[in-house]
VEXFI-589171 format. One record per residue (C-alpha): residue number from 1; x, y, z. Coordinates in steps of 0.25 Angstrom, whole numbers, plus 5000, padded with zeros to 4 digits. Each point is the difference from the previous one (the first is absolute). Layout:
<recs>
@k NUM | px X | py Y | pz Z $
...
</recs>
This chain:
<recs>
@k 1 | px 5169 | py 4974 | pz 4963 $
@k 2 | px 4991 | py 4997 | pz 4988 $
@k 3 | px 4986 | py 4997 | pz 5003 $
@k 4 | px 4997 | py 4995 | pz 4986 $
@k 5 | px 4997 | py 4985 | pz 5000 $
@k 6 | px 5010 | py 4990 | pz 4994 $
@k 7 | px 4995 | py 4996 | pz 4986 $
@k 8 | px 5006 | py 4987 | pz 5001 $
@k 9 | px 4994 | py 4997 | pz 5014 $
@k 10 | px 4986 | py 5004 | pz 4994 $
@k 11 | px 5002 | py 4991 | pz 4988 $
@k 12 | px 5004 | py 4989 | pz 5010 $
@k 13 | px 4987 | py 5002 | pz 5008 $
@k 14 | px 4992 | py 5000 | pz 4987 $
@k 15 | px 5006 | py 4986 | pz 4997 $
@k 16 | px 4997 | py 4995 | pz 5014 $
@k 17 | px 4985 | py 5005 | pz 4999 $
@k 18 | px 4998 | py 4994 | pz 4987 $
@k 19 | px 5005 | py 4987 | pz 5005 $
@k 20 | px 4991 | py 5000 | pz 5012 $
@k 21 | px 4989 | py 5004 | pz 4991 $
@k 22 | px 5002 | py 4987 | pz 4992 $
@k 23 | px 4999 | py 4992 | pz 5013 $
@k 24 | px 4986 | py 5006 | pz 5004 $
@k 25 | px 4989 | py 4989 | pz 5000 $
@k 26 | px 4991 | py 5010 | pz 4993 $
@k 27 | px 5011 | py 5004 | pz 4989 $
@k 28 | px 4991 | py 4995 | pz 4988 $
@k 29 | px 4989 | py 5009 | pz 5005 $
@k 30 | px 5008 | py 5013 | pz 5000 $
@k 31 | px 5001 | py 5008 | pz 4988 $
@k 32 | px 5014 | py 5004 | pz 4995 $
@k 33 | px 4997 | py 5014 | pz 4999 $
@k 34 | px 4994 | py 5001 | pz 5014 $
@k 35 | px 5013 | py 4993 | pz 5005 $
@k 36 | px 5009 | py 5009 | pz 4993 $
@k 37 | px 4993 | py 5013 | pz 5005 $
@k 38 | px 5000 | py 4994 | pz 5014 $
@k 39 | px 5015 | py 4997 | pz 5000 $
@k 40 | px 5003 | py 5014 | pz 4994 $
@k 41 | px 4992 | py 5006 | pz 5012 $
@k 42 | px 5006 | py 4993 | pz 5011 $
@k 43 | px 5014 | py 5002 | pz 4995 $
@k 44 | px 4997 | py 5015 | pz 4999 $
@k 45 | px 4993 | py 5002 | pz 5013 $
@k 46 | px 5003 | py 4989 | pz 5010 $
@k 47 | px 5013 | py 4992 | pz 4995 $
@k 48 | px 5003 | py 4995 | pz 5014 $
@k 49 | px 4986 | py 4994 | pz 5002 $
@k 50 | px 4999 | py 4995 | pz 4986 $
@k 51 | px 5004 | py 4986 | pz 5002 $
@k 52 | px 4992 | py 4998 | pz 5012 $
@k 53 | px 4987 | py 5005 | pz 4993 $
@k 54 | px 5003 | py 4991 | pz 4988 $
@k 55 | px 5001 | py 4988 | pz 5010 $
@k 56 | px 4987 | py 5005 | pz 5008 $
@k 57 | px 4993 | py 4999 | pz 4987 $
@k 58 | px 5001 | py 4985 | pz 5000 $
@k 59 | px 4990 | py 4997 | pz 5011 $
@k 60 | px 4991 | py 5005 | pz 5011 $
@k 61 | px 5006 | py 5007 | pz 5012 $
@k 62 | px 4995 | py 5000 | pz 5014 $
@k 63 | px 4996 | py 5015 | pz 4999 $
@k 64 | px 4992 | py 4997 | pz 4987 $
@k 65 | px 4992 | py 4988 | pz 5004 $
@k 66 | px 4990 | py 5008 | pz 5010 $
@k 67 | px 4995 | py 5009 | pz 4989 $
@k 68 | px 4999 | py 4988 | pz 4990 $
@k 69 | px 4991 | py 4993 | pz 5010 $
@k 70 | px 4991 | py 5012 | pz 5002 $
@k 71 | px 4998 | py 5001 | pz 4985 $
@k 72 | px 4998 | py 4985 | pz 4999 $
@k 73 | px 4988 | py 5002 | pz 5010 $
@k 74 | px 4995 | py 5012 | pz 4992 $
@k 75 | px 5005 | py 5011 | pz 5009 $
@k 76 | px 5009 | py 5012 | pz 4998 $
@k 77 | px 5013 | py 4999 | pz 5007 $
@k 78 | px 5007 | py 5010 | pz 5009 $
@k 79 | px 5011 | py 5009 | pz 4996 $
@k 80 | px 4995 | py 5002 | pz 4986 $
@k 81 | px 5004 | py 4985 | pz 4996 $
@k 82 | px 4993 | py 4993 | pz 4989 $
@k 83 | px 5002 | py 4987 | pz 4993 $
@k 84 | px 4999 | py 5008 | pz 4987 $
@k 85 | px 5012 | py 5009 | pz 5003 $
@k 86 | px 5007 | py 4988 | pz 5006 $
@k 87 | px 4999 | py 4991 | pz 4987 $
@k 88 | px 5004 | py 5012 | pz 4992 $
@k 89 | px 5013 | py 5001 | pz 5008 $
@k 90 | px 5002 | py 4985 | pz 4999 $
@k 91 | px 4999 | py 5000 | pz 4985 $
@k 92 | px 5009 | py 5012 | pz 4999 $
@k 93 | px 4989 | py 5009 | pz 4994 $
@k 94 | px 5003 | py 5011 | pz 5010 $
@k 95 | px 5012 | py 5004 | pz 5008 $
@k 96 | px 5002 | py 4994 | pz 5014 $
@k 97 | px 4994 | py 5008 | pz 5012 $
@k 98 | px 5011 | py 5008 | pz 5006 $
@k 99 | px 5005 | py 4997 | pz 5014 $
@k 100 | px 4991 | py 5008 | pz 5011 $
@k 101 | px 5005 | py 5008 | pz 5012 $
@k 102 | px 4995 | py 4989 | pz 5009 $
@k 103 | px 5007 | py 4989 | pz 4993 $
@k 104 | px 5013 | py 5008 | pz 5000 $
@k 105 | px 4998 | py 5003 | pz 5015 $
@k 106 | px 4997 | py 4985 | pz 5003 $
@k 107 | px 5012 | py 4996 | pz 4992 $
@k 108 | px 5010 | py 5010 | pz 5006 $
@k 109 | px 4996 | py 4998 | pz 5014 $
@k 110 | px 4996 | py 4985 | pz 5000 $
@k 111 | px 5013 | py 4997 | pz 5008 $
@k 112 | px 4997 | py 5010 | pz 5011 $
@k 113 | px 4985 | py 4996 | pz 5000 $
@k 114 | px 5004 | py 4985 | pz 5002 $
@k 115 | px 5010 | py 5003 | pz 5011 $
@k 116 | px 4990 | py 5008 | pz 5008 $
@k 117 | px 4990 | py 4989 | pz 4998 $
@k 118 | px 5010 | py 4990 | pz 5005 $
@k 119 | px 5003 | py 5008 | pz 5012 $
@k 120 | px 4985 | py 5003 | pz 5003 $
@k 121 | px 4996 | py 4986 | pz 4999 $
@k 122 | px 5012 | py 4993 | pz 5005 $
@k 123 | px 5001 | py 4992 | pz 4987 $
@k 124 | px 5009 | py 4996 | pz 4989 $
@k 125 | px 4999 | py 4994 | pz 4986 $
@k 126 | px 4999 | py 4985 | pz 4997 $
@k 127 | px 5012 | py 5001 | pz 4991 $
@k 128 | px 4998 | py 4985 | pz 4994 $
@k 129 | px 4985 | py 5002 | pz 4998 $
@k 130 | px 5002 | py 5014 | pz 4994 $
@k 131 | px 5011 | py 4995 | pz 4990 $
@k 132 | px 4991 | py 4988 | pz 4996 $
@k 133 | px 4988 | py 5010 | pz 4997 $
@k 134 | px 5009 | py 5010 | pz 4993 $
@k 135 | px 5004 | py 4989 | pz 4990 $
@k 136 | px 4986 | py 4994 | pz 4999 $
@k 137 | px 4994 | py 4998 | pz 4986 $
@k 138 | px 4985 | py 4997 | pz 5002 $
@k 139 | px 4991 | py 4990 | pz 4993 $
@k 140 | px 4994 | py 5011 | pz 4992 $
@k 141 | px 5011 | py 5005 | pz 4991 $
@k 142 | px 4994 | py 5015 | pz 5000 $
@k 143 | px 5001 | py 5001 | pz 5016 $
@k 144 | px 5011 | py 5009 | pz 5004 $
@k 145 | px 5003 | py 5004 | pz 5015 $
@k 146 | px 5012 | py 5007 | pz 5006 $
@k 147 | px 4999 | py 4998 | pz 5015 $
@k 148 | px 5004 | py 5011 | pz 5010 $
@k 149 | px 5001 | py 4991 | pz 5011 $
@k 150 | px 4997 | py 4987 | pz 5008 $
@k 151 | px 5001 | py 5002 | pz 5015 $
@k 152 | px 4998 | py 4991 | pz 5012 $
@k 153 | px 4993 | py 5007 | pz 5012 $
@k 154 | px 5006 | py 4996 | pz 5013 $
@k 155 | px 4992 | py 4993 | pz 5011 $
@k 156 | px 4994 | py 5013 | pz 5006 $
@k 157 | px 4987 | py 5005 | pz 4992 $
@k 158 | px 5000 | py 5012 | pz 4992 $
@k 159 | px 4988 | py 5009 | pz 4999 $
@k 160 | px 4996 | py 5006 | pz 4986 $
@k 161 | px 4995 | py 5014 | pz 4997 $
@k 162 | px 4986 | py 4994 | pz 5000 $
@k 163 | px 5002 | py 4994 | pz 5014 $
@k 164 | px 5002 | py 4985 | pz 4995 $
@k 165 | px 5009 | py 4992 | pz 5007 $
@k 166 | px 5010 | py 4992 | pz 4992 $
@k 167 | px 5007 | py 4987 | pz 5005 $
@k 168 | px 5014 | py 4994 | pz 4998 $
@k 169 | px 5002 | py 4996 | pz 4986 $
@k 170 | px 5005 | py 5003 | pz 4986 $
@k 171 | px 4994 | py 5012 | pz 4993 $
@k 172 | px 5001 | py 5005 | pz 4986 $
@k 173 | px 5003 | py 5015 | pz 5001 $
@k 174 | px 4998 | py 5012 | pz 4991 $
@k 175 | px 5006 | py 5014 | pz 5002 $
@k 176 | px 4993 | py 5012 | pz 4994 $
@k 177 | px 5002 | py 5015 | pz 5001 $
@k 178 | px 4987 | py 5006 | pz 4995 $
@k 179 | px 4998 | py 5015 | pz 5000 $
@k 180 | px 4991 | py 5000 | pz 5012 $
@k 181 | px 4995 | py 4989 | pz 5010 $
@k 182 | px 4986 | py 5001 | pz 5005 $
@k 183 | px 4997 | py 4992 | pz 5013 $
@k 184 | px 4985 | py 5000 | pz 4996 $
@k 185 | px 5003 | py 4992 | pz 4987 $
@k 186 | px 5001 | py 4985 | pz 4999 $
@k 187 | px 5011 | py 4994 | pz 4992 $
@k 188 | px 4999 | py 5003 | pz 4985 $
@k 189 | px 4995 | py 4988 | pz 4991 $
@k 190 | px 5011 | py 5002 | pz 4991 $
@k 191 | px 5010 | py 4998 | pz 5011 $
@k 192 | px 4992 | py 4988 | pz 5006 $
@k 193 | px 5000 | py 4994 | pz 4986 $
@k 194 | px 5015 | py 5002 | pz 4998 $
@k 195 | px 5003 | py 4993 | pz 5013 $
@k 196 | px 4990 | py 4989 | pz 4996 $
@k 197 | px 5008 | py 4998 | pz 4987 $
@k 198 | px 5013 | py 4998 | pz 5009 $
@k 199 | px 4992 | py 4990 | pz 5009 $
@k 200 | px 4997 | py 4992 | pz 4988 $
@k 201 | px 5014 | py 4998 | pz 4996 $
@k 202 | px 5003 | py 4997 | pz 5015 $
@k 203 | px 4990 | py 4989 | pz 5000 $
@k 204 | px 5006 | py 4994 | pz 4987 $
@k 205 | px 5014 | py 5001 | pz 5006 $
@k 206 | px 4995 | py 4993 | pz 5013 $
@k 207 | px 5004 | py 5012 | pz 5008 $
@k 208 | px 4990 | py 5000 | pz 5011 $
@k 209 | px 4995 | py 5014 | pz 5005 $
@k 210 | px 4990 | py 5005 | pz 5010 $
@k 211 | px 4996 | py 5011 | pz 4992 $
@k 212 | px 5005 | py 5013 | pz 4995 $
@k 213 | px 5004 | py 5014 | pz 5005 $
@k 214 | px 4999 | py 5013 | pz 4993 $
@k 215 | px 5009 | py 5010 | pz 5006 $
@k 216 | px 4998 | py 5015 | pz 4996 $
@k 217 | px 5009 | py 5011 | pz 5003 $
@k 218 | px 4991 | py 5012 | pz 5006 $
@k 219 | px 5009 | py 5011 | pz 4996 $
@k 220 | px 4992 | py 5011 | pz 5006 $
@k 221 | px 5000 | py 4994 | pz 5014 $
@k 222 | px 5014 | py 4993 | pz 4998 $
@k 223 | px 4995 | py 4986 | pz 5004 $
@k 224 | px 4996 | py 4986 | pz 4994 $
@k 225 | px 4986 | py 4996 | pz 4998 $
@k 226 | px 5000 | py 4984 | pz 5000 $
@k 227 | px 4988 | py 4993 | pz 4995 $
@k 228 | px 4997 | py 4985 | pz 5001 $
@k 229 | px 4995 | py 4994 | pz 4986 $
@k 230 | px 4994 | py 4986 | pz 5002 $
@k 231 | px 5002 | py 4992 | pz 4987 $
@k 232 | px 4986 | py 4996 | pz 4994 $
@k 233 | px 5000 | py 4988 | pz 4991 $
@k 234 | px 4988 | py 5006 | pz 4992 $
@k 235 | px 5008 | py 5012 | pz 4996 $
@k 236 | px 5012 | py 4991 | pz 4996 $
@k 237 | px 4990 | py 4993 | pz 4991 $
@k 238 | px 4996 | py 5013 | pz 4994 $
@k 239 | px 5014 | py 5005 | pz 4998 $
@k 240 | px 5003 | py 4987 | pz 4992 $
@k 241 | px 4987 | py 5002 | pz 4992 $
@k 242 | px 5002 | py 5015 | pz 4997 $
@k 243 | px 5015 | py 4997 | pz 4996 $
@k 244 | px 4996 | py 4989 | pz 4991 $
@k 245 | px 4990 | py 5008 | pz 4993 $
@k 246 | px 5007 | py 5013 | pz 4998 $
@k 247 | px 5014 | py 4993 | pz 4996 $
@k 248 | px 4992 | py 4992 | pz 4990 $
@k 249 | px 4995 | py 5014 | pz 4994 $
@k 250 | px 5015 | py 5005 | pz 4999 $
@k 251 | px 5004 | py 4987 | pz 4993 $
@k 252 | px 4989 | py 5001 | pz 4990 $
@k 253 | px 5004 | py 5015 | pz 4998 $
@k 254 | px 4986 | py 5004 | pz 5006 $
@k 255 | px 4998 | py 5013 | pz 5008 $
@k 256 | px 4988 | py 4999 | pz 5009 $
@k 257 | px 4990 | py 5011 | pz 5000 $
@k 258 | px 4999 | py 5010 | pz 5012 $
@k 259 | px 4991 | py 4997 | pz 5011 $
@k 260 | px 4989 | py 5010 | pz 5000 $
@k 261 | px 4993 | py 5003 | pz 5013 $
@k 262 | px 4986 | py 4993 | pz 5000 $
@k 263 | px 4988 | py 5009 | pz 4997 $
@k 264 | px 4990 | py 5002 | pz 5011 $
@k 265 | px 4990 | py 4988 | pz 5001 $
@k 266 | px 4992 | py 5001 | pz 5013 $
@k 267 | px 4991 | py 4988 | pz 5004 $
@k 268 | px 4986 | py 5003 | pz 5006 $
@k 269 | px 5004 | py 4992 | pz 5012 $
@k 270 | px 5013 | py 5009 | pz 5002 $
@k 271 | px 4992 | py 5013 | pz 4998 $
@k 272 | px 4990 | py 4995 | pz 5011 $
@k 273 | px 5011 | py 4996 | pz 5009 $
@k 274 | px 5006 | py 5014 | pz 4999 $
@k 275 | px 4987 | py 5008 | pz 5000 $
@k 276 | px 5001 | py 5004 | pz 5015 $
@k 277 | px 5014 | py 5006 | pz 4998 $
@k 278 | px 4995 | py 5008 | pz 4987 $
@k 279 | px 4988 | py 5005 | pz 5008 $
@k 280 | px 5009 | py 5005 | pz 5011 $
@k 281 | px 5009 | py 5007 | pz 4990 $
@k 282 | px 4988 | py 5006 | pz 4993 $
@k 283 | px 4995 | py 5006 | pz 5012 $
@k 284 | px 5013 | py 5006 | pz 5004 $
@k 285 | px 5002 | py 5006 | pz 4987 $
@k 286 | px 4986 | py 5006 | pz 5000 $
@k 287 | px 5001 | py 5005 | pz 5014 $
@k 288 | px 5014 | py 5006 | pz 4997 $
@k 289 | px 4995 | py 5007 | pz 4987 $
@k 290 | px 4988 | py 5006 | pz 5008 $
@k 291 | px 5008 | py 5004 | pz 5011 $
@k 292 | px 5010 | py 5007 | pz 4991 $
@k 293 | px 4989 | py 5008 | pz 4993 $
@k 294 | px 4994 | py 5004 | pz 5014 $
@k 295 | px 5014 | py 5004 | pz 5005 $
@k 296 | px 5002 | py 5008 | pz 4987 $
@k 297 | px 4987 | py 5008 | pz 5003 $
@k 298 | px 5004 | py 5002 | pz 5014 $
@k 299 | px 5013 | py 5006 | pz 4995 $
@k 300 | px 4993 | py 5010 | pz 4991 $
@k 301 | px 4992 | py 5004 | pz 5012 $
@k 302 | px 5012 | py 5002 | pz 5009 $
@k 303 | px 5007 | py 5008 | pz 4989 $
@k 304 | px 4989 | py 5009 | pz 4999 $
@k 305 | px 4996 | py 5001 | pz 5014 $
@k 306 | px 5014 | py 5004 | pz 5004 $
@k 307 | px 5003 | py 5008 | pz 4987 $
@k 308 | px 5012 | py 4992 | pz 4998 $
@k 309 | px 5000 | py 5002 | pz 4985 $
@k 310 | px 5002 | py 5015 | pz 5002 $
@k 311 | px 5012 | py 4998 | pz 5009 $
@k 312 | px 5014 | py 4996 | pz 4998 $
@k 313 | px 5006 | py 4989 | pz 5009 $
@k 314 | px 5014 | py 5004 | pz 4997 $
@k 315 | px 5005 | py 4987 | pz 5006 $
@k 316 | px 4992 | py 5000 | pz 5012 $
@k 317 | px 4991 | py 4989 | pz 5005 $
@k 318 | px 4985 | py 5001 | pz 5005 $
@k 319 | px 4999 | py 4989 | pz 5011 $
@k 320 | px 4988 | py 4994 | pz 5006 $
@k 321 | px 5007 | py 4992 | pz 5012 $
@k 322 | px 4996 | py 4986 | pz 4999 $
@k 323 | px 4992 | py 5001 | pz 4987 $
@k 324 | px 5006 | py 5007 | pz 4988 $
@k 325 | px 5011 | py 5008 | pz 4995 $
@k 326 | px 4999 | py 5009 | pz 4988 $
@k 327 | px 5012 | py 5005 | pz 4991 $
@k 328 | px 5002 | py 5006 | pz 4987 $
@k 329 | px 5010 | py 4998 | pz 4989 $
@k 330 | px 5004 | py 5011 | pz 4991 $
@k 331 | px 5001 | py 5001 | pz 4985 $
@k 332 | px 5003 | py 5010 | pz 4990 $
@k 333 | px 4994 | py 5003 | pz 4986 $
@k 334 | px 5013 | py 4999 | pz 4992 $
@k 335 | px 4993 | py 5006 | pz 4988 $
@k 336 | px 4995 | py 5013 | pz 5007 $
@k 337 | px 5013 | py 5001 | pz 5008 $
@k 338 | px 5008 | py 5000 | pz 4986 $
@k 339 | px 4990 | py 5010 | pz 4994 $
@k 340 | px 5003 | py 5010 | pz 5012 $
@k 341 | px 5014 | py 4997 | pz 5003 $
@k 342 | px 5006 | py 4997 | pz 4986 $
@k 343 | px 5010 | py 4989 | pz 4996 $
@k 344 | px 5012 | py 5007 | pz 5006 $
@k 345 | px 4995 | py 5000 | pz 5014 $
@k 346 | px 4993 | py 4987 | pz 4999 $
@k 347 | px 5014 | py 4994 | pz 4997 $
@k 348 | px 5005 | py 5004 | pz 5014 $
@k 349 | px 4988 | py 4992 | pz 5006 $
@k 350 | px 5003 | py 4986 | pz 4995 $
@k 351 | px 5005 | py 4988 | pz 5008 $
@k 352 | px 5008 | py 4988 | pz 4996 $
@k 353 | px 4991 | py 4989 | pz 4994 $
@k 354 | px 5002 | py 4986 | pz 5006 $
@k 355 | px 4994 | py 4993 | pz 4989 $
@k 356 | px 4999 | py 5001 | pz 4985 $
@k 357 | px 4998 | py 5014 | pz 4994 $
@k 358 | px 4986 | py 5004 | pz 4996 $
@k 359 | px 4998 | py 5007 | pz 4986 $
@k 360 | px 4991 | py 5011 | pz 4996 $
@k 361 | px 4992 | py 4991 | pz 4990 $
@k 362 | px 4992 | py 5013 | pz 4995 $
@k 363 | px 5013 | py 5007 | pz 4996 $
@k 364 | px 5005 | py 4987 | pz 4994 $
@k 365 | px 4987 | py 4999 | pz 4991 $
@k 366 | px 5001 | py 5014 | pz 4996 $
@k 367 | px 5014 | py 5000 | pz 4996 $
@k 368 | px 4998 | py 4987 | pz 4992 $
@k 369 | px 4988 | py 5006 | pz 4993 $
@k 370 | px 5008 | py 5013 | pz 4997 $
@k 371 | px 5011 | py 4991 | pz 4994 $
@k 372 | px 4989 | py 4993 | pz 4991 $
@k 373 | px 5002 | py 4986 | pz 5007 $
@k 374 | px 4988 | py 4991 | pz 5000 $
@k 375 | px 4995 | py 4997 | pz 5013 $
@k 376 | px 4993 | py 4986 | pz 4997 $
@k 377 | px 5013 | py 4993 | pz 5002 $
@k 378 | px 5001 | py 5004 | pz 5015 $
@k 379 | px 4986 | py 4995 | pz 5003 $
@k 380 | px 5000 | py 4990 | pz 5011 $
@k 381 | px 4991 | py 4989 | pz 4996 $
@k 382 | px 4989 | py 4994 | pz 5008 $
@k 383 | px 5002 | py 4985 | pz 5002 $
@k 384 | px 4990 | py 4989 | pz 5003 $
@k 385 | px 5007 | py 4992 | pz 5011 $
@k 386 | px 4992 | py 4987 | pz 4996 $
@k 387 | px 5005 | py 5001 | pz 4986 $
@k 388 | px 5014 | py 5002 | pz 5004 $
@k 389 | px 4999 | py 4988 | pz 5010 $
@k 390 | px 4994 | py 4991 | pz 4988 $
@k 391 | px 5011 | py 5005 | pz 4991 $
@k 392 | px 5011 | py 4996 | pz 5009 $
@k 393 | px 4995 | py 4986 | pz 5003 $
@k 394 | px 4998 | py 4998 | pz 4985 $
@k 395 | px 5014 | py 5004 | pz 4997 $
@k 396 | px 5006 | py 4991 | pz 5010 $
@k 397 | px 5003 | py 5010 | pz 5011 $
@k 398 | px 4998 | py 4999 | pz 5015 $
@k 399 | px 4987 | py 5009 | pz 5000 $
@k 400 | px 4998 | py 4998 | pz 5015 $
@k 401 | px 5013 | py 5007 | pz 5003 $
@k 402 | px 4996 | py 5012 | pz 4992 $
@k 403 | px 4985 | py 5002 | pz 5005 $
@k 404 | px 4996 | py 5003 | pz 5014 $
@k 405 | px 4986 | py 5001 | pz 5006 $
@k 406 | px 4994 | py 5008 | pz 5011 $
@k 407 | px 4989 | py 4994 | pz 5007 $
@k 408 | px 4989 | py 5010 | pz 5005 $
@k 409 | px 4988 | py 4998 | pz 5009 $
@k 410 | px 4987 | py 5007 | pz 4998 $
@k 411 | px 4988 | py 4999 | pz 5010 $
@k 412 | px 4986 | py 4998 | pz 4994 $
@k 413 | px 4992 | py 5013 | pz 4998 $
@k 414 | px 4989 | py 4996 | pz 5009 $
@k 415 | px 5010 | py 4997 | pz 5011 $
@k 416 | px 5006 | py 5014 | pz 4998 $
@k 417 | px 4986 | py 5007 | pz 5001 $
@k 418 | px 4998 | py 4992 | pz 5014 $
@k 419 | px 5014 | py 5004 | pz 5005 $
@k 420 | px 4997 | py 5015 | pz 4996 $
@k 421 | px 4987 | py 4999 | pz 5007 $
@k 422 | px 5006 | py 4995 | pz 5013 $
@k 423 | px 5011 | py 5010 | pz 4999 $
@k 424 | px 4990 | py 5011 | pz 4998 $
@k 425 | px 4992 | py 4995 | pz 5012 $
@k 426 | px 5012 | py 4998 | pz 5010 $
@k 427 | px 5008 | py 5012 | pz 4995 $
@k 428 | px 4989 | py 5010 | pz 4998 $
@k 429 | px 5007 | py 5014 | pz 4998 $
@k 430 | px 5001 | py 5007 | pz 5013 $
@k 431 | px 4994 | py 5014 | pz 5002 $
@k 432 | px 5010 | py 5011 | pz 4998 $
@k 433 | px 5005 | py 5006 | pz 5014 $
@k 434 | px 4992 | py 5013 | pz 4998 $
@k 435 | px 4988 | py 4993 | pz 4997 $
@k 436 | px 5000 | py 4991 | pz 5012 $
@k 437 | px 5000 | py 5012 | pz 5010 $
@k 438 | px 4989 | py 4999 | pz 5010 $
@k 439 | px 4995 | py 4986 | pz 4996 $
@k 440 | px 4998 | py 4989 | pz 5010 $
@k 441 | px 5011 | py 4990 | pz 5002 $
@k 442 | px 4996 | py 4987 | pz 4993 $
@k 443 | px 5009 | py 4992 | pz 5009 $
@k 444 | px 5011 | py 4998 | pz 4989 $
@k 445 | px 5013 | py 5008 | pz 4999 $
@k 446 | px 5002 | py 5006 | pz 4987 $
@k 447 | px 5014 | py 4994 | pz 5000 $
@k 448 | px 4994 | py 4986 | pz 5003 $
@k 449 | px 5000 | py 4991 | pz 4988 $
@k 450 | px 4989 | py 4990 | pz 4998 $
@k 451 | px 5003 | py 4986 | pz 5002 $
@k 452 | px 5005 | py 4992 | pz 4988 $
@k 453 | px 4991 | py 4988 | pz 4997 $
@k 454 | px 5005 | py 4986 | pz 5004 $
@k 455 | px 5001 | py 4990 | pz 4989 $
@k 456 | px 4988 | py 4990 | pz 5001 $
@k 457 | px 5003 | py 4986 | pz 5004 $
</recs>
């Protein structure tokens, strides 16, 4: 059977997409060249989803509103969502985001998930209310919502994953199948906002609900995690505001800028409030560094005293019960071994590499030089990360998605000196065994460590 697409079917799909394009409320803001490129892409790469993606471009779906609210409030959104990329998709300036594995799982197993949910809670769908909500058109023309379920809990109460008790009533329900479910995490804001958008439509259709339920399928433990999501009027208001704002941008053909993480600005009052925590960290760091230096000095004395540097461990362990274990790892000088054994014998000593192969850069450079090939083209440039960040921002890219920062702590120099003095006083070097013979017992065992100072109140 031929797998080539039917040209007539593809042409028909193109006509359908063009017709849907002309019905989009933002049609006047979409460039014809962008629309043609978008249509060519979806026909070639996702023909079965093409009509759905074109229809989805005509509004704001429940899965999108949470990220828009976060950006509206000046915060970056989870799951790498941004109003910038979202607007680019709505204006057909970039192809639609492919369906994720989690979305496919949720779609293909939704009926199984729903059946298990019904059985576990002893509930069922409110078919009349569900049909009404499914056909609802909100007062905001941009608002899109495809409900998973509207269920009615029986008289007996249900306990959620967070230990909350839910009473009898009607609940808007959403089924999710994420890659993993962490019991320690609260409900994602994006999921919460999605259910709130559905709650807005419920209110506009006079469908009374007691709240919402997020039911996540925990694949690793083969169970459902059900969370109660109370409906907060202030979040509903934010959804309307954010939706109006960003849909207005799309209608005008505007693409919002990426939200950049705020630069550090710490008020004096904040610094003062956290000063005790900073002092504790500094003392811990200084003490840790001083102890590490003292331990290194003791290691050298032990290696010399037992002449361990002049002996082979050969896989054996030197154990001081209850205190210390000393082991050794072996390494070979490949260069010296190759010089003594030769390439033929060394070839019999290789092992299968689990990663990318390593290349002899010196040989490669020598070969290129012999061939008269200039080496400047292979020089790896040294970049200024701050200049790259600025360039990304100036060219309209999401700079925060490229740059990462590593926070480091360093104790004050005077504090380091105090810690070193304390360690030197409390961990003074012990006399070597041969040096202590015949000396009077000072009342302290050589194996007894000095008391570690307690933190001052």
